[in-house]
C-alpha positions as CSV (number, residue, x, y, z in Angstrom):
1,M,0.1,0.2,0.2
2,K,2.7,2.4,0.8
3,A,4.7,1.4,-1.9
4,T,1.5,2.2,-4.6
5,T,1.4,5.5,-2.8
6,A,4.8,6.9,-3.2
7,I,4.7,5.4,-6.8
8,S,1.5,7.6,-7.6
9,L,3.1,10.7,-5.8
10,I,6.1,10.1,-7.9
11,L,4.3,9.9,-10.7
12,I,2.2,12.5,-10.2
13,V,5.0,15.1,-9.4
14,G,7.1,13.8,-12.2
15,L,4.5,14.3,-14.9
16,S,3.2,17.6,-13.8
17,D,4.2,20.3,-16.5
18,R,3.6,23.6,-14.7
19,A,5.7,24.6,-11.2
20,E,3.2,26.5,-9.1
21,A,5.9,28.1,-6.7
22,A,6.4,31.8,-6.2
23,N,8.8,33.6,-8.6
24,L,11.2,35.0,-5.9
25,A,13.9,34.7,-8.2
26,M,12.4,37.9,-10.3
27,I,13.1,39.8,-6.7
28,A,16.9,40.3,-7.7
29,R,16.6,41.4,-11.0
30,T,17.8,45.5,-11.0
31,P,14.8,47.0,-11.9
32,N,12.8,45.2,-9.2
33,L,15.5,45.9,-6.4
34,L,15.1,49.5,-7.5
35,N,11.3,49.4,-7.4
36,L,11.7,47.6,-3.8
37,A,14.1,50.6,-2.7
38,V,11.7,53.5,-3.6
39,L,8.8,51.6,-1.9
40,G,11.0,51.3,1.3
41,L,12.2,54.8,1.1
42,S,8.2,56.3,0.2
43,V,7.2,54.5,3.3
44,A,10.0,55.9,5.3
45,A,9.1,59.5,3.8
46,I,5.4,58.9,4.8
47,V,6.4,58.3,8.2
48,V,8.8,60.9,8.7
49,G,6.1,63.0,7.1
50,I,3.3,61.9,9.6
51,Q,5.7,62.9,12.9
52,L,6.6,66.3,10.8
53,L,2.9,66.9,10.4
54,K,2.3,66.4,14.1
55,I,4.9,68.7,14.8
56,I,3.7,71.8,12.6
57,R,-0.1,70.9,13.7
58,G,-2.0,73.1,11.3
59,G,0.8,75.8,10.5
60,Y,1.1,77.7,7.3
61,L,2.7,74.5,5.5
62,S,0.3,72.0,7.2
63,R,-1.7,71.9,3.6
64,A,1.5,71.6,1.8
65,W,2.9,68.4,3.8
66,Q,-0.5,67.0,3.6
67,I,-0.1,67.1,-0.1
68,F,3.5,65.8,0.0
69,L,2.0,62.9,2.0
70,A,-0.7,62.1,-0.6
71,G,2.1,62.0,-3.1
72,F,4.3,59.4,-1.3
73,G,0.9,57.4,-0.9
74,V,0.5,57.5,-4.5
75,L,4.5,56.8,-5.2
76,A,4.0,53.8,-2.8
77,V,1.2,52.4,-4.7
78,C,2.9,53.0,-7.9
79,Q,5.8,50.7,-6.9
80,I,3.6,48.0,-5.2
81,L,1.5,47.6,-8.2
82,A,5.0,47.2,-10.2
83,L,6.3,44.8,-8.0
84,V,3.1,42.6,-8.1
85,N,3.2,42.8,-11.8
86,A,7.1,42.4,-12.3
87,L,6.7,39.1,-9.7
88,E,3.5,37.8,-11.7
89,I,1.4,37.8,-8.4
90,V,-1.5,39.7,-10.3
91,A,-1.8,41.0,-13.7
92,V,-1.8,44.6,-13.9
93,P,-2.7,46.3,-17.0
94,I,0.3,47.9,-18.6
95,W,-1.2,51.8,-18.5
96,V,-1.7,51.6,-14.6
97,V,2.0,52.5,-13.3
98,P,3.1,54.8,-16.1
99,A,-0.6,56.7,-15.1
100,L,0.1,56.8,-11.3
101,T,3.5,58.3,-12.1
102,V,2.1,61.1,-13.8
103,V,-0.3,61.5,-10.8
104,W,2.1,61.6,-8.4
105,A,4.7,63.6,-10.1
106,G,1.9,66.2,-10.5
107,V,1.0,66.1,-6.9
108,F,4.5,66.4,-6.2
109,F,4.6,69.9,-8.7
110,Y,1.4,71.0,-7.0
111,A,2.9,70.4,-3.2
112,V,6.1,72.5,-4.6
113,F,3.5,75.3,-5.6
114,E,1.7,75.2,-2.5
115,T,5.2,75.6,-0.8
116,K,6.7,78.3,-2.6
117,K,3.0,80.0,-2.1
118,V,3.5,80.0,1.4
119,L,7.1,81.0,1.7
120,S,6.9,83.8,-0.7
């Protein structure tokens, strides 16, 4: 009985044509490592920005920093989607990551504009 089960398992494993393992080797590629680094930096910027918002508490630059935090949040989502797509976890449409890149660049420029407006 044990021999029949072992032979059956060996045949099932040997005859399978697809591997269903995680594609972790893709993380070692340079673009994915850069996406991971940018994701880590954006999360760190969000943490520092939240601490900074607690310090300024509704001051003149509060609105600008809230916009910067929104930009860092969009950047983090953009990098998460890029990694999820590169690691083949979920198929993300090809236009989503560039569109989010344009959105976070626009949000950053708007935050810089708000900061300039307050400081001048």
